[in-house]
PDB file of N, CA, C, O and CB in Angstrom:
ATOM      1  N   MET A   1     -45.011 -35.117 -51.067  1.00  0.00           N
ATOM      2  CA  MET A   1     -46.178 -34.985 -51.953  1.00  0.00           C
ATOM      3  C   MET A   1     -45.819 -35.310 -53.358  1.00  0.00           C
ATOM      4  O   MET A   1     -44.788 -34.842 -53.840  1.00  0.00           O
ATOM      5  CB  MET A   1     -46.760 -33.594 -51.890  1.00  0.00           C
ATOM      6  N   THR A   2     -46.586 -36.062 -54.027  1.00  0.00           N
ATOM      7  CA  THR A   2     -46.316 -36.467 -55.390  1.00  0.00           C
ATOM      8  C   THR A   2     -47.223 -35.661 -56.310  1.00  0.00           C
ATOM      9  O   THR A   2     -48.445 -35.658 -56.167  1.00  0.00           O
ATOM     10  CB  THR A   2     -46.531 -37.997 -55.580  1.00  0.00           C
ATOM     11  N   TRP A   3     -46.618 -35.010 -57.214  1.00  0.00           N
ATOM     12  CA  TRP A   3     -47.367 -34.206 -58.200  1.00  0.00           C
ATOM     13  C   TRP A   3     -47.936 -35.121 -59.279  1.00  0.00           C
ATOM     14  O   TRP A   3     -47.392 -36.200 -59.515  1.00  0.00           O
ATOM     15  CB  TRP A   3     -46.453 -33.110 -58.843  1.00  0.00           C
ATOM     16  N   PRO A   4     -49.004 -34.719 -59.930  1.00  0.00           N
ATOM     17  CA  PRO A   4     -49.596 -35.598 -60.935  1.00  0.00           C
ATOM     18  C   PRO A   4     -48.690 -35.894 -62.099  1.00  0.00           C
ATOM     19  O   PRO A   4     -48.896 -36.888 -62.794  1.00  0.00           O
ATOM     20  CB  PRO A   4     -50.846 -35.005 -61.444  1.00  0.00           C
ATOM     21  N   PHE A   5     -47.691 -35.066 -62.339  1.00  0.00           N
ATOM     22  CA  PHE A   5     -46.840 -35.282 -63.521  1.00  0.00           C
ATOM     23  C   PHE A   5     -45.500 -35.925 -63.150  1.00  0.00           C
ATOM     24  O   PHE A   5     -44.642 -36.095 -64.016  1.00  0.00           O
ATOM     25  CB  PHE A   5     -46.592 -33.949 -64.244  1.00  0.00           C
ATOM     26  N   GLU A   6     -45.304 -36.287 -61.861  1.00  0.00           N
ATOM     27  CA  GLU A   6     -44.070 -36.933 -61.433  1.00  0.00           C
ATOM     28  C   GLU A   6     -44.230 -38.442 -61.449  1.00  0.00           C
ATOM     29  O   GLU A   6     -45.331 -38.967 -61.283  1.00  0.00           O
ATOM     30  CB  GLU A   6     -43.665 -36.456 -60.037  1.00  0.00           C
ATOM     31  N   ASN A   7     -43.142 -39.114 -61.644  1.00  0.00           N
ATOM     32  CA  ASN A   7     -43.145 -40.563 -61.518  1.00  0.00           C
ATOM     33  C   ASN A   7     -42.749 -40.932 -60.148  1.00  0.00           C
ATOM     34  O   ASN A   7     -41.766 -40.410 -59.623  1.00  0.00           O
ATOM     35  CB  ASN A   7     -42.230 -41.216 -62.522  1.00  0.00           C
ATOM     36  N   ASP A   8     -43.507 -41.851 -59.518  1.00  0.00           N
ATOM     37  CA  ASP A   8     -43.167 -42.366 -58.191  1.00  0.00           C
ATOM     38  C   ASP A   8     -42.309 -43.598 -58.342  1.00  0.00           C
ATOM     39  O   ASP A   8     -42.820 -44.693 -58.573  1.00  0.00           O
ATOM     40  CB  ASP A   8     -44.435 -42.687 -57.370  1.00  0.00           C
ATOM     41  N   THR A   9     -40.966 -43.422 -58.211  1.00  0.00           N
ATOM     42  CA  THR A   9     -40.067 -44.540 -58.473  1.00  0.00           C
ATOM     43  C   THR A   9     -39.464 -45.103 -57.168  1.00  0.00           C
ATOM     44  O   THR A   9     -38.489 -45.853 -57.210  1.00  0.00           O
ATOM     45  CB  THR A   9     -38.947 -44.096 -59.424  1.00  0.00           C
ATOM     46  N   GLY A  10     -40.030 -44.751 -56.052  1.00  0.00           N
ATOM     47  CA  GLY A  10     -39.454 -45.143 -54.751  1.00  0.00           C
ATOM     48  C   GLY A  10     -39.408 -46.651 -54.587  1.00  0.00           C
ATOM     49  O   GLY A  10     -38.403 -47.172 -54.105  1.00  0.00           O
ATOM     50  N   ALA A  11     -40.443 -47.366 -54.963  1.00  0.00           N
ATOM     51  CA  ALA A  11     -40.503 -48.810 -54.812  1.00  0.00           C
ATOM     52  C   ALA A  11     -39.443 -49.436 -55.723  1.00  0.00           C
ATOM     53  O   ALA A  11     -38.742 -50.361 -55.312  1.00  0.00           O
ATOM     54  CB  ALA A  11     -41.932 -49.355 -55.147  1.00  0.00           C
ATOM     55  N   ILE A  12     -39.327 -48.959 -56.904  1.00  0.00           N
ATOM     56  CA  ILE A  12     -38.328 -49.532 -57.853  1.00  0.00           C
ATOM     57  C   ILE A  12     -36.936 -49.322 -57.385  1.00  0.00           C
ATOM     58  O   ILE A  12     -36.099 -50.220 -57.476  1.00  0.00           O
ATOM     59  CB  ILE A  12     -38.472 -48.928 -59.231  1.00  0.00           C
ATOM     60  N   VAL A  13     -36.657 -48.088 -56.857  1.00  0.00           N
ATOM     61  CA  VAL A  13     -35.316 -47.817 -56.346  1.00  0.00           C
ATOM     62  C   VAL A  13     -34.974 -48.703 -55.172  1.00  0.00           C
ATOM     63  O   VAL A  13     -33.843 -49.182 -55.086  1.00  0.00           O
ATOM     64  CB  VAL A  13     -35.189 -46.369 -55.944  1.00  0.00           C
ATOM     65  N   LYS A  14     -35.929 -48.949 -54.236  1.00  0.00           N
ATOM     66  CA  LYS A  14     -35.673 -49.829 -53.132  1.00  0.00           C
ATOM     67  C   LYS A  14     -35.450 -51.239 -53.601  1.00  0.00           C
ATOM     68  O   LYS A  14     -34.586 -51.921 -53.049  1.00  0.00           O
ATOM     69  CB  LYS A  14     -36.797 -49.781 -52.155  1.00  0.00           C
ATOM     70  N   LYS A  15     -36.157 -51.706 -54.561  1.00  0.00           N
ATOM     71  CA  LYS A  15     -35.974 -53.049 -55.057  1.00  0.00           C
ATOM     72  C   LYS A  15     -34.593 -53.208 -55.717  1.00  0.00           C
ATOM     73  O   LYS A  15     -33.928 -54.226 -55.527  1.00  0.00           O
ATOM     74  CB  LYS A  15     -37.087 -53.397 -56.045  1.00  0.00           C
ATOM     75  N   LEU A  16     -34.180 -52.231 -56.468  1.00  0.00           N
ATOM     76  CA  LEU A  16     -32.866 -52.260 -57.093  1.00  0.00           C
ATOM     77  C   LEU A  16     -31.742 -52.225 -56.069  1.00  0.00           C
ATOM     78  O   LEU A  16     -30.738 -52.925 -56.203  1.00  0.00           O
ATOM     79  CB  LEU A  16     -32.722 -51.100 -58.048  1.00  0.00           C
ATOM     80  N   ALA A  17     -31.929 -51.391 -55.033  1.00  0.00           N
ATOM     81  CA  ALA A  17     -30.908 -51.313 -53.990  1.00  0.00           C
ATOM     82  C   ALA A  17     -30.757 -52.628 -53.239  1.00  0.00           C
ATOM     83  O   ALA A  17     -29.636 -53.065 -52.978  1.00  0.00           O
ATOM     84  CB  ALA A  17     -31.243 -50.204 -53.015  1.00  0.00           C
ATOM     85  N   LYS A  18     -31.869 -53.261 -52.889  1.00  0.00           N
ATOM     86  CA  LYS A  18     -31.838 -54.571 -52.219  1.00  0.00           C
ATOM     87  C   LYS A  18     -31.131 -55.614 -53.097  1.00  0.00           C
ATOM     88  O   LYS A  18     -30.311 -56.404 -52.628  1.00  0.00           O
ATOM     89  CB  LYS A  18     -33.280 -55.043 -51.885  1.00  0.00           C
ATOM     90  N   ARG A  19     -31.476 -55.583 -54.358  1.00  0.00           N
ATOM     91  CA  ARG A  19     -30.861 -56.559 -55.278  1.00  0.00           C
ATOM     92  C   ARG A  19     -29.352 -56.347 -55.426  1.00  0.00           C
ATOM     93  O   ARG A  19     -28.578 -57.301 -55.510  1.00  0.00           O
ATOM     94  CB  ARG A  19     -31.525 -56.471 -56.654  1.00  0.00           C
ATOM     95  N   SER A  20     -28.966 -55.095 -55.456  1.00  0.00           N
ATOM     96  CA  SER A  20     -27.550 -54.762 -55.548  1.00  0.00           C
ATOM     97  C   SER A  20     -26.788 -55.191 -54.366  1.00  0.00           C
ATOM     98  O   SER A  20     -25.702 -55.753 -54.501  1.00  0.00           O
ATOM     99  CB  SER A  20     -27.365 -53.324 -55.738  1.00  0.00           C
ATOM    100  N   LEU A  21     -27.322 -54.946 -53.176  1.00  0.00           N
ATOM    101  CA  LEU A  21     -26.655 -55.376 -51.937  1.00  0.00           C
ATOM    102  C   LEU A  21     -26.572 -56.892 -51.844  1.00  0.00           C
ATOM    103  O   LEU A  21     -25.575 -57.442 -51.377  1.00  0.00           O
ATOM    104  CB  LEU A  21     -27.393 -54.824 -50.716  1.00  0.00           C
ATOM    105  N   ALA A  22     -27.591 -57.535 -52.276  1.00  0.00           N
ATOM    106  CA  ALA A  22     -27.595 -59.026 -52.173  1.00  0.00           C
ATOM    107  C   ALA A  22     -26.582 -59.651 -53.178  1.00  0.00           C
ATOM    108  O   ALA A  22     -25.977 -60.684 -52.891  1.00  0.00           O
ATOM    109  CB  ALA A  22     -29.057 -59.592 -52.452  1.00  0.00           C
ATOM    110  N   SER A  23     -26.418 -59.030 -54.313  1.00  0.00           N
ATOM    111  CA  SER A  23     -25.500 -59.583 -55.322  1.00  0.00           C
ATOM    112  C   SER A  23     -24.065 -59.281 -55.050  1.00  0.00           C
ATOM    113  O   SER A  23     -23.183 -59.943 -55.597  1.00  0.00           O
ATOM    114  CB  SER A  23     -25.844 -59.072 -56.665  1.00  0.00           C
ATOM    115  N   GLU A  24     -23.795 -58.299 -54.218  1.00  0.00           N
ATOM    116  CA  GLU A  24     -22.406 -57.880 -53.981  1.00  0.00           C
ATOM    117  C   GLU A  24     -21.952 -58.146 -52.559  1.00  0.00           C
ATOM    118  O   GLU A  24     -21.255 -57.334 -51.950  1.00  0.00           O
ATOM    119  CB  GLU A  24     -22.246 -56.411 -54.288  1.00  0.00           C
ATOM    120  N   LYS A  25     -22.366 -59.322 -52.030  1.00  0.00           N
ATOM    121  CA  LYS A  25     -22.092 -59.647 -50.661  1.00  0.00           C
ATOM    122  C   LYS A  25     -20.579 -59.772 -50.398  1.00  0.00           C
ATOM    123  O   LYS A  25     -20.066 -59.328 -49.371  1.00  0.00           O
ATOM    124  CB  LYS A  25     -22.803 -60.929 -50.291  1.00  0.00           C
ATOM    125  N   ARG A  26     -19.883 -60.401 -51.378  1.00  0.00           N
ATOM    126  CA  ARG A  26     -18.436 -60.610 -51.185  1.00  0.00           C
ATOM    127  C   ARG A  26     -17.702 -59.311 -51.145  1.00  0.00           C
ATOM    128  O   ARG A  26     -16.808 -59.141 -50.316  1.00  0.00           O
ATOM    129  CB  ARG A  26     -17.859 -61.481 -52.282  1.00  0.00           C
ATOM    130  N   ARG A  27     -18.042 -58.375 -52.012  1.00  0.00           N
ATOM    131  CA  ARG A  27     -17.369 -57.049 -52.057  1.00  0.00           C
ATOM    132  C   ARG A  27     -17.672 -56.309 -50.760  1.00  0.00           C
ATOM    133  O   ARG A  27     -16.781 -55.698 -50.172  1.00  0.00           O
ATOM    134  CB  ARG A  27     -17.843 -56.195 -53.308  1.00  0.00           C
ATOM    135  N   ASN A  28     -18.938 -56.360 -50.307  1.00  0.00           N
ATOM    136  CA  ASN A  28     -19.285 -55.646 -49.086  1.00  0.00           C
ATOM    137  C   ASN A  28     -18.580 -56.252 -47.897  1.00  0.00           C
ATOM    138  O   ASN A  28     -18.190 -55.511 -46.995  1.00  0.00           O
ATOM    139  CB  ASN A  28     -20.789 -55.654 -48.863  1.00  0.00           C
ATOM    140  N   LEU A  29     -18.392 -57.568 -47.844  1.00  0.00           N
ATOM    141  CA  LEU A  29     -17.663 -58.182 -46.734  1.00  0.00           C
ATOM    142  C   LEU A  29     -16.193 -57.733 -46.734  1.00  0.00           C
ATOM    143  O   LEU A  29     -15.620 -57.438 -45.685  1.00  0.00           O
ATOM    144  CB  LEU A  29     -17.753 -59.724 -46.820  1.00  0.00           C
ATOM    145  N   MET A  30     -15.596 -57.688 -47.942  1.00  0.00           N
ATOM    146  CA  MET A  30     -14.204 -57.243 -48.038  1.00  0.00           C
ATOM    147  C   MET A  30     -14.083 -55.809 -47.598  1.00  0.00           C
ATOM    148  O   MET A  30     -13.100 -55.472 -46.939  1.00  0.00           O
ATOM    149  CB  MET A  30     -13.674 -57.401 -49.461  1.00  0.00           C
ATOM    150  N   VAL A  31     -15.020 -54.942 -47.919  1.00  0.00           N
ATOM    151  CA  VAL A  31     -14.953 -53.534 -47.472  1.00  0.00           C
ATOM    152  C   VAL A  31     -14.993 -53.455 -45.914  1.00  0.00           C
ATOM    153  O   VAL A  31     -14.263 -52.683 -45.291  1.00  0.00           O
ATOM    154  CB  VAL A  31     -16.152 -52.704 -48.098  1.00  0.00           C
ATOM    155  N   VAL A  32     -15.864 -54.275 -45.334  1.00  0.00           N
ATOM    156  CA  VAL A  32     -15.944 -54.243 -43.883  1.00  0.00           C
ATOM    157  C   VAL A  32     -14.617 -54.711 -43.274  1.00  0.00           C
ATOM    158  O   VAL A  32     -14.121 -54.112 -42.320  1.00  0.00           O
ATOM    159  CB  VAL A  32     -17.115 -55.123 -43.385  1.00  0.00           C
ATOM    160  N   VAL A  33     -14.051 -55.779 -43.828  1.00  0.00           N
ATOM    161  CA  VAL A  33     -12.794 -56.291 -43.327  1.00  0.00           C
ATOM    162  C   VAL A  33     -11.657 -55.265 -43.467  1.00  0.00           C
ATOM    163  O   VAL A  33     -10.853 -55.099 -42.550  1.00  0.00           O
ATOM    164  CB  VAL A  33     -12.438 -57.571 -44.059  1.00  0.00           C
ATOM    165  N   VAL A  34     -11.594 -54.587 -44.607  1.00  0.00           N
ATOM    166  CA  VAL A  34     -10.538 -53.591 -44.819  1.00  0.00           C
ATOM    167  C   VAL A  34     -10.703 -52.427 -43.884  1.00  0.00           C
ATOM    168  O   VAL A  34      -9.713 -51.935 -43.343  1.00  0.00           O
ATOM    169  CB  VAL A  34     -10.535 -53.100 -46.257  1.00  0.00           C
ATOM    170  N   VAL A  35     -11.961 -51.949 -43.663  1.00  0.00           N
ATOM    171  CA  VAL A  35     -12.151 -50.841 -42.728  1.00  0.00           C
ATOM    172  C   VAL A  35     -11.770 -51.207 -41.311  1.00  0.00           C
ATOM    173  O   VAL A  35     -11.159 -50.420 -40.588  1.00  0.00           O
ATOM    174  CB  VAL A  35     -13.578 -50.378 -42.757  1.00  0.00           C
ATOM    175  N   ALA A  36     -12.149 -52.431 -40.922  1.00  0.00           N
ATOM    176  CA  ALA A  36     -11.782 -52.892 -39.556  1.00  0.00           C
ATOM    177  C   ALA A  36     -10.255 -53.005 -39.397  1.00  0.00           C
ATOM    178  O   ALA A  36      -9.723 -52.617 -38.357  1.00  0.00           O
ATOM    179  CB  ALA A  36     -12.447 -54.274 -39.251  1.00  0.00           C
ATOM    180  N   LEU A  37      -9.552 -53.521 -40.393  1.00  0.00           N
ATOM    181  CA  LEU A  37      -8.139 -53.603 -40.364  1.00  0.00           C
ATOM    182  C   LEU A  37      -7.460 -52.269 -40.313  1.00  0.00           C
ATOM    183  O   LEU A  37      -6.475 -52.100 -39.594  1.00  0.00           O
ATOM    184  CB  LEU A  37      -7.679 -54.341 -41.506  1.00  0.00           C
ATOM    185  N   ALA A  38      -7.964 -51.313 -41.061  1.00  0.00           N
ATOM    186  CA  ALA A  38      -7.405 -49.964 -41.091  1.00  0.00           C
ATOM    187  C   ALA A  38      -7.595 -49.301 -39.714  1.00  0.00           C
ATOM    188  O   ALA A  38      -6.700 -48.611 -39.227  1.00  0.00           O
ATOM    189  CB  ALA A  38      -8.079 -49.110 -42.217  1.00  0.00           C
ATOM    190  N   ALA A  39      -8.778 -49.519 -39.086  1.00  0.00           N
ATOM    191  CA  ALA A  39      -9.018 -48.937 -37.753  1.00  0.00           C
ATOM    192  C   ALA A  39      -8.079 -49.549 -36.761  1.00  0.00           C
ATOM    193  O   ALA A  39      -7.533 -48.847 -35.910  1.00  0.00           O
ATOM    194  CB  ALA A  39     -10.473 -49.144 -37.299  1.00  0.00           C
ATOM    195  N   PHE A  40      -7.872 -50.863 -36.849  1.00  0.00           N
ATOM    196  CA  PHE A  40      -6.954 -51.546 -35.950  1.00  0.00           C
ATOM    197  C   PHE A  40      -5.531 -50.996 -36.082  1.00  0.00           C
ATOM    198  O   PHE A  40      -4.873 -50.708 -35.082  1.00  0.00           O
ATOM    199  CB  PHE A  40      -6.966 -53.047 -36.227  1.00  0.00           C
ATOM    200  N   LEU A  41      -5.075 -50.856 -37.301  1.00  0.00           N
ATOM    201  CA  LEU A  41      -3.724 -50.349 -37.558  1.00  0.00           C
ATOM    202  C   LEU A  41      -3.537 -48.910 -37.027  1.00  0.00           C
ATOM    203  O   LEU A  41      -2.490 -48.585 -36.469  1.00  0.00           O
ATOM    204  CB  LEU A  41      -3.429 -50.392 -39.067  1.00  0.00           C
ATOM    205  N   VAL A  42      -4.566 -48.053 -37.209  1.00  0.00           N
ATOM    206  CA  VAL A  42      -4.453 -46.724 -36.691  1.00  0.00           C
ATOM    207  C   VAL A  42      -4.385 -46.683 -35.183  1.00  0.00           C
ATOM    208  O   VAL A  42      -3.609 -45.913 -34.616  1.00  0.00           O
ATOM    209  CB  VAL A  42      -5.582 -45.913 -37.161  1.00  0.00           C
ATOM    210  N   CYS A  43      -5.203 -47.520 -34.511  1.00  0.00           N
ATOM    211  CA  CYS A  43      -5.154 -47.577 -33.074  1.00  0.00           C
ATOM    212  C   CYS A  43      -3.869 -48.186 -32.561  1.00  0.00           C
ATOM    213  O   CYS A  43      -3.339 -47.754 -31.537  1.00  0.00           O
ATOM    214  CB  CYS A  43      -6.314 -48.343 -32.561  1.00  0.00           C
ATOM    215  N   LEU A  44      -3.361 -49.189 -33.265  1.00  0.00           N
ATOM    216  CA  LEU A  44      -2.104 -49.798 -32.870  1.00  0.00           C
ATOM    217  C   LEU A  44      -0.918 -48.757 -33.018  1.00  0.00           C
ATOM    218  O   LEU A  44      -0.044 -48.667 -32.156  1.00  0.00           O
ATOM    219  CB  LEU A  44      -1.844 -51.089 -33.748  1.00  0.00           C
ATOM    220  N   SER A  45      -0.939 -48.027 -34.087  1.00  0.00           N
ATOM    221  CA  SER A  45       0.165 -47.054 -34.238  1.00  0.00           C
ATOM    222  C   SER A  45       0.036 -45.937 -33.198  1.00  0.00           C
ATOM    223  O   SER A  45       1.057 -45.412 -32.753  1.00  0.00           O
ATOM    224  CB  SER A  45       0.174 -46.447 -35.677  1.00  0.00           C
ATOM    225  N   ALA A  46      -1.168 -45.560 -32.799  1.00  0.00           N
ATOM    226  CA  ALA A  46      -1.320 -44.554 -31.737  1.00  0.00           C
ATOM    227  C   ALA A  46      -0.826 -45.118 -30.404  1.00  0.00           C
ATOM    228  O   ALA A  46      -0.141 -44.424 -29.653  1.00  0.00           O
ATOM    229  CB  ALA A  46      -2.805 -44.101 -31.614  1.00  0.00           C
ATOM    230  N   VAL A  47      -1.153 -46.313 -30.123  1.00  0.00           N
ATOM    231  CA  VAL A  47      -0.708 -46.918 -28.820  1.00  0.00           C
ATOM    232  C   VAL A  47       0.820 -47.049 -28.803  1.00  0.00           C
ATOM    233  O   VAL A  47       1.445 -46.779 -27.777  1.00  0.00           O
ATOM    234  CB  VAL A  47      -1.374 -48.346 -28.594  1.00  0.00           C
ATOM    235  N   LEU A  48       1.418 -47.450 -29.900  1.00  0.00           N
ATOM    236  CA  LEU A  48       2.844 -47.604 -29.973  1.00  0.00           C
ATOM    237  C   LEU A  48       3.549 -46.309 -29.867  1.00  0.00           C
ATOM    238  O   LEU A  48       4.564 -46.204 -29.180  1.00  0.00           O
ATOM    239  CB  LEU A  48       3.227 -48.273 -31.210  1.00  0.00           C
ATOM    240  N   SER A  49       3.019 -45.274 -30.559  1.00  0.00           N
ATOM    241  CA  SER A  49       3.650 -43.983 -30.450  1.00  0.00           C
ATOM    242  C   SER A  49       3.582 -43.370 -29.046  1.00  0.00           C
ATOM    243  O   SER A  49       4.512 -42.698 -28.599  1.00  0.00           O
ATOM    244  CB  SER A  49       3.027 -43.061 -31.423  1.00  0.00           C
ATOM    245  N   VAL A  50       2.501 -43.610 -28.391  1.00  0.00           N
ATOM    246  CA  VAL A  50       2.364 -43.096 -26.998  1.00  0.00           C
ATOM    247  C   VAL A  50       3.303 -43.882 -26.102  1.00  0.00           C
ATOM    248  O   VAL A  50       3.954 -43.299 -25.234  1.00  0.00           O
ATOM    249  CB  VAL A  50       0.871 -43.214 -26.473  1.00  0.00           C
ATOM    250  N   SER A  51       3.388 -45.188 -26.290  1.00  0.00           N
ATOM    251  CA  SER A  51       4.248 -45.985 -25.396  1.00  0.00           C
ATOM    252  C   SER A  51       5.735 -45.699 -25.610  1.00  0.00           C
ATOM    253  O   SER A  51       6.515 -45.775 -24.660  1.00  0.00           O
ATOM    254  CB  SER A  51       3.981 -47.475 -25.607  1.00  0.00           C
ATOM    255  N   ILE A  52       6.149 -45.365 -26.867  1.00  0.00           N
ATOM    256  CA  ILE A  52       7.507 -45.006 -27.154  1.00  0.00           C
ATOM    257  C   ILE A  52       7.840 -43.620 -26.611  1.00  0.00           C
ATOM    258  O   ILE A  52       8.922 -43.384 -26.072  1.00  0.00           O
ATOM    259  CB  ILE A  52       7.753 -45.067 -28.639  1.00  0.00           C
ATOM    260  N   ALA A  53       6.898 -42.728 -26.765  1.00  0.00           N
ATOM    261  CA  ALA A  53       7.117 -41.316 -26.296  1.00  0.00           C
ATOM    262  C   ALA A  53       7.160 -41.162 -24.804  1.00  0.00           C
ATOM    263  O   ALA A  53       7.761 -40.212 -24.303  1.00  0.00           O
ATOM    264  CB  ALA A  53       6.032 -40.418 -26.819  1.00  0.00           C
ATOM    265  N   ASP A  54       6.512 -42.109 -24.041  1.00  0.00           N
ATOM    266  CA  ASP A  54       6.501 -42.058 -22.603  1.00  0.00           C
ATOM    267  C   ASP A  54       7.743 -42.703 -21.984  1.00  0.00           C
ATOM    268  O   ASP A  54       7.889 -43.923 -22.048  1.00  0.00           O
ATOM    269  CB  ASP A  54       5.263 -42.724 -22.087  1.00  0.00           C
ATOM    270  N   PRO A  55       8.630 -41.919 -21.392  1.00  0.00           N
ATOM    271  CA  PRO A  55       9.886 -42.509 -20.921  1.00  0.00           C
ATOM    272  C   PRO A  55       9.754 -43.281 -19.593  1.00  0.00           C
ATOM    273  O   PRO A  55      10.749 -43.810 -19.097  1.00  0.00           O
ATOM    274  CB  PRO A  55      10.914 -41.419 -20.761  1.00  0.00           C
ATOM    275  N   ALA A  56       8.590 -43.350 -19.034  1.00  0.00           N
ATOM    276  CA  ALA A  56       8.379 -44.072 -17.756  1.00  0.00           C
ATOM    277  C   ALA A  56       8.561 -45.498 -17.983  1.00  0.00           C
ATOM    278  O   ALA A  56       8.432 -46.293 -17.052  1.00  0.00           O
ATOM    279  CB  ALA A  56       7.003 -43.819 -17.160  1.00  0.00           C
TER     280      ALA A  56
END
């Protein structure tokens, strides 16, 4: 509910957020790549530690 004395800035905030995401595509892509690489390294270290610890 919007009170008579409040400013409704929802549309402006959405517009600014879309513009920000569009202008920072390279940074966002790099963040996704770094997160994927980190997840891969964590999984790889877990697999290696389990395989080393298992004497079979």
